[in-house]
PATORRO-841573 format. One record per residue (C-alpha): residue number from 1; residue in one letter; x, y, z. Coordinates in Angstrom, 2 decimals. Example, Ala and Ser with C-alpha at 12.3 -4.5 7.8 and 13.67 -1.06 7.14 Angstrom:
REM PATORRO-841573
REC  seq  type        u        v        w
REC    1     A    12.30    -4.50     7.80
REC    2     S    13.67    -1.06     7.14
This chain:
REM PATORRO-841573
REC  seq  type        u        v        w
REC    1     X   -32.77    -4.98   -22.03
REC    2     X   -31.68    -8.56   -21.33
REC    3     X   -34.11   -11.83   -21.03
REC    4     X   -34.07   -13.43   -17.83
REC    5     X   -32.37   -17.32   -18.27
REC    6     X   -32.54   -19.83   -16.10
REC    7     X   -29.44   -19.99   -13.76
REC    8     X   -25.99   -21.51   -15.56
REC    9     X   -22.46   -21.25   -14.67
REC   10     X   -20.83   -18.04   -16.21
REC   11     X   -17.54   -17.83   -18.25
REC   12     X   -15.06   -15.63   -16.89
REC   13     X   -12.76   -13.52   -19.46
REC   14     X    -9.52   -12.52   -18.84
REC   15     X    -7.71   -10.47   -21.84
REC   16     X    -4.30    -9.30   -21.67
REC   17     X    -1.02    -8.83   -23.33
REC   18     X     0.36   -11.61   -21.20
REC   19     X     3.54   -10.21   -21.80
REC   20     X     4.53   -12.67   -20.65
REC   21     X     1.76   -14.59   -18.39
REC   22     X     2.98   -14.80   -14.29
REC   23     X     1.62   -15.69   -11.27
REC   24     X    -0.54   -12.60   -10.51
REC   25     X    -3.09   -13.55   -14.14
REC   26     X    -3.01   -16.99   -12.63
REC   27     X    -4.15   -16.67    -9.23
REC   28     X    -6.38   -13.98   -10.23
REC   29     X    -8.20   -16.58   -12.92
REC   30     X    -7.89   -19.74   -10.65
REC   31     X    -9.22   -17.67    -7.34
REC   32     X   -12.30   -16.07    -9.37
REC   33     X   -12.78   -19.32   -10.80
REC   34     X   -13.57   -21.05    -7.60
REC   35     X   -14.99   -18.35    -5.72
REC   36     X   -17.67   -17.64    -8.12
REC   37     X   -18.22   -20.98    -9.24
REC   38     X   -17.62   -20.19   -13.05
REC   39     X   -17.83   -22.77   -15.65
REC   40     X   -14.46   -21.48   -16.83
REC   41     X   -12.31   -18.69   -17.27
REC   42     X   -10.58   -17.55   -20.59
REC   43     X    -7.61   -16.27   -20.68
REC   44     X    -7.51   -13.91   -24.12
REC   45     X    -3.89   -13.04   -25.48
REC   46     X    -4.27    -9.69   -26.97
REC   47     X    -2.93    -9.71   -30.73
REC   48     X    -2.53    -6.04   -31.44
REC   49     X    -3.71    -3.51   -28.42
REC   50     X    -5.41    -0.42   -29.54
REC   51     X    -4.48     1.21   -26.59
REC   52     X    -0.89     0.77   -25.86
REC   53     X     2.58     0.45   -27.67
REC   54     X     3.17    -3.22   -29.66
REC   55     X     3.99    -5.56   -26.83
REC   56     X     8.24    -6.55   -27.69
REC   57     X     7.47   -10.01   -28.46
REC   58     X     4.68   -11.50   -31.20
REC   59     X     1.50   -12.70   -30.61
REC   60     X     1.96   -16.18   -31.26
REC   61     X     4.98   -16.09   -28.38
REC   62     X     2.73   -14.72   -25.97
REC   63     X    -0.07   -17.67   -26.88
REC   64     X     2.46   -20.56   -26.28
REC   65     X     3.24   -18.79   -23.31
REC   66     X     0.11   -19.06   -22.16
REC   67     X    -1.01   -22.44   -23.14
REC   68     X     2.35   -23.59   -21.26
REC   69     X     1.21   -21.98   -18.20
REC   70     X    -2.18   -23.41   -18.55
REC   71     X    -1.52   -26.92   -19.93
REC   72     X    -2.64   -28.50   -16.15
REC   73     X    -4.52   -25.77   -14.95
REC   74     X    -8.26   -26.71   -14.21
REC   75     X   -10.81   -24.19   -14.83
REC   76     X    -8.52   -22.39   -17.52
REC   77     X    -8.70   -22.24   -20.95
REC   78     X    -6.84   -20.76   -23.42
REC   79     X    -8.73   -18.60   -26.74
REC   80     X    -6.65   -17.25   -29.42
REC   81     X    -9.87   -15.62   -31.39
REC   82     X    -8.17   -12.47   -30.94
REC   83     X    -5.32   -13.71   -32.69
REC   84     X    -7.36   -15.31   -35.74
REC   85     X    -9.41   -12.06   -36.16
REC   86     X    -7.02   -10.06   -36.91
REC   87     X    -6.08    -6.58   -37.02
REC   88     X    -6.62    -4.62   -33.66
REC   89     X    -8.05    -6.54   -30.93
REC   90     X   -10.97    -4.15   -30.00
REC   91     X   -12.40    -5.86   -26.70
REC   92     X   -15.98    -5.16   -27.80
REC   93     X   -15.42    -7.47   -31.20
REC   94     X   -14.16    -9.99   -28.42
REC   95     X   -17.11   -10.00   -26.98
REC   96     X   -19.64    -9.62   -29.89
REC   97     X   -18.05   -13.16   -31.00
REC   98     X   -18.39   -14.80   -27.64
REC   99     X   -21.92   -13.74   -27.20
REC  100     X   -22.65   -15.16   -30.75
REC  101     X   -21.06   -18.01   -29.52
REC  102     X   -22.74   -18.43   -26.07
REC  103     X   -26.20   -16.29   -26.93
REC  104     X   -27.63   -17.30   -23.04
REC  105     X   -24.57   -17.79   -20.99
REC  106     X   -23.37   -15.07   -18.69
REC  107     X   -20.08   -13.65   -19.42
REC  108     X   -17.77   -11.58   -16.56
REC  109     X   -15.57    -9.71   -18.13
REC  110     X   -12.69    -9.44   -15.47
REC  111     X   -11.37    -6.17   -14.75
REC  112     X    -8.86    -4.97   -12.60
REC  113     X   -10.03    -1.13   -11.04
REC  114     X    -7.42     0.75   -12.56
REC  115     X    -8.57    -1.03   -16.23
REC  116     X   -12.45    -0.01   -15.32
REC  117     X   -11.40     3.81   -14.16
REC  118     X    -9.96     3.59   -17.92
REC  119     X   -12.77     2.30   -19.97
REC  120     X   -13.77     5.67   -21.47
REC  121     X   -10.61     5.74   -23.29
REC  122     X   -11.70     2.02   -25.00
REC  123     X   -13.11     1.64   -28.17
REC  124     X   -17.18     1.97   -27.87
REC  125     X   -16.99     0.98   -24.13
REC  126     X   -20.42     1.48   -23.61
REC  127     X   -21.33    -1.34   -25.42
REC  128     X   -19.49    -3.89   -23.44
REC  129     X   -22.40    -3.99   -20.41
REC  130     X   -24.75    -5.06   -22.84
REC  131     X   -22.60    -7.85   -24.29
REC  132     X   -21.41    -9.11   -20.77
REC  133     X   -21.47    -8.46   -16.50
REC  134     X   -18.47    -6.27   -15.49
REC  135     X   -16.17    -7.79   -12.98
REC  136     X   -14.18    -5.48   -11.35
REC  137     X   -11.67    -6.63    -9.14
REC  138     X    -9.97    -4.20    -6.50
REC  139     X    -7.53    -4.17    -4.08
REC  140     X    -8.15    -4.52    -0.34
REC  141     X    -8.43    -0.58     0.67
REC  142     X    -8.61     0.34    -3.09
REC  143     X   -11.54     2.25    -3.53
REC  144     X   -13.52     4.43    -7.03
REC  145     X   -12.93     8.42    -6.44
REC  146     X   -15.66    10.13    -5.42
REC  147     X   -15.74    11.93    -8.90
REC  148     X   -15.19    10.26   -11.69
REC  149     X   -17.26     9.47   -14.52
REC  150     X   -17.29     5.64   -13.54
REC  151     X   -18.84     6.13   -10.86
REC  152     X   -22.39     7.06   -12.07
REC  153     X   -21.53     4.08   -14.14
REC  154     X   -21.13     2.38   -11.41
REC  155     X   -23.95     3.35    -9.04
REC  156     X   -26.29     2.68   -12.58
REC  157     X   -24.96    -0.75   -12.96
REC  158     X   -23.82    -2.25    -9.60
REC  159     X   -25.12    -5.43    -7.86
REC  160     X   -23.79    -6.72    -4.38
REC  161     X   -24.08   -10.77    -5.21
REC  162     X   -22.84   -13.15    -7.89
REC  163     X   -26.46   -14.40    -7.59
REC  164     X   -28.05   -11.50    -9.32
REC  165     X   -25.86   -11.79   -12.81
REC  166     X   -26.86   -15.54   -13.03
REC  167     X   -30.60   -15.02   -14.59
REC  168     X   -29.09   -12.85   -17.32
REC  169     X   -26.20   -12.73   -19.53
REC  170     X   -24.95    -9.51   -19.21
REC  171     X   -25.96    -6.03   -18.03
REC  172     X   -24.71    -5.48   -14.45
REC  173     X   -21.39    -5.08   -12.55
REC  174     X   -20.04    -7.02    -9.51
REC  175     X   -17.03    -5.56    -7.42
REC  176     X   -14.59    -8.33    -5.67
REC  177     X   -12.37    -7.76    -3.47
REC  178     X    -9.05    -9.90    -3.93
REC  179     X    -5.60    -9.16    -2.22
REC  180     X    -3.58    -9.31    -5.50
REC  181     X     0.04   -10.89    -5.96
REC  182     X     2.52    -7.69    -7.08
REC  183     X     3.95    -9.10    -9.73
REC  184     X     3.88    -7.33   -12.71
REC  185     X     4.90    -8.13   -16.75
REC  186     X     7.13    -4.80   -16.81
REC  187     X     9.42    -6.05   -13.82
REC  188     X     9.98    -9.69   -15.15
REC  189     X    11.07    -8.55   -18.19
REC  190     X    13.44    -5.83   -16.62
REC  191     X    14.83    -8.32   -14.40
REC  192     X    15.71   -10.88   -17.68
REC  193     X    17.56    -7.88   -19.36
REC  194     X    19.59    -7.26   -16.56
REC  195     X    20.18   -10.89   -15.97
REC  196     X    18.45   -11.04   -12.30
REC  197     X    16.27   -14.06   -11.80
REC  198     X    12.58   -13.73   -12.12
REC  199     X    12.02   -17.39   -10.43
REC  200     X     8.93   -18.14    -8.23
REC  201     X     7.30   -15.14   -10.28
REC  202     X     6.21   -17.05   -13.46
REC  203     X     5.40   -20.82   -14.09
REC  204     X     9.07   -22.37   -14.69
REC  205     X     7.39   -24.05   -18.08
REC  206     X     6.84   -19.99   -19.08
REC  207     X    10.97   -19.51   -17.95
REC  208     X    12.52   -21.94   -19.70
REC  209     X    10.44   -20.78   -23.11
REC  210     X    11.62   -17.61   -22.71
REC  211     X    15.37   -18.80   -22.06
REC  212     X    14.72   -21.05   -24.82
REC  213     X    13.44   -18.29   -27.08
REC  214     X    16.13   -15.79   -26.15
REC  215     X    13.24   -13.40   -25.10
REC  216     X    13.44   -10.00   -23.62
REC  217     X    17.18    -9.77   -23.50
């Protein structure tokens, strides 16, 4: 059991391959930053994701695009710790390193509902709740199935208000309903590969980087 702490602004954590980063990622991060009054949201590119095929471009390229996308964004911070660490990019290791840096700060691990439901397949996933709060984002109308291993987990740890998360650095789950921009990196890569125009789906600076380096062709 974690010890109560004085309220302070939490740090949001949004990991992903960001292959490429797009307005869906950025709008989600900004929405949560403002809605929950976070200190910042850290965008953490995965260097070597253990649960999927390796990304089609290097971690360094993906990191560069995240930096371009957030260079003028208030409250969004790029964190390259998974690239610096080397090896497979396990989220439990990332949370541990953040917890060492911020021993008393509430950490909010941001997860979509689909990702939340797959947590039992993640490395040492039960430790996440001891290192951070889980901030689960769902689209309007999207609910967790009544029979699912994560239903009991949610019933055990869920709270209803962000205020309940501020006195402890970890240990709870908060669900937030946010209308999602239906943009996917897969969609963007497919458009580029087929010579179509992905304008308005991702920042212009990122698109220029993609064209300059002939990515996703």
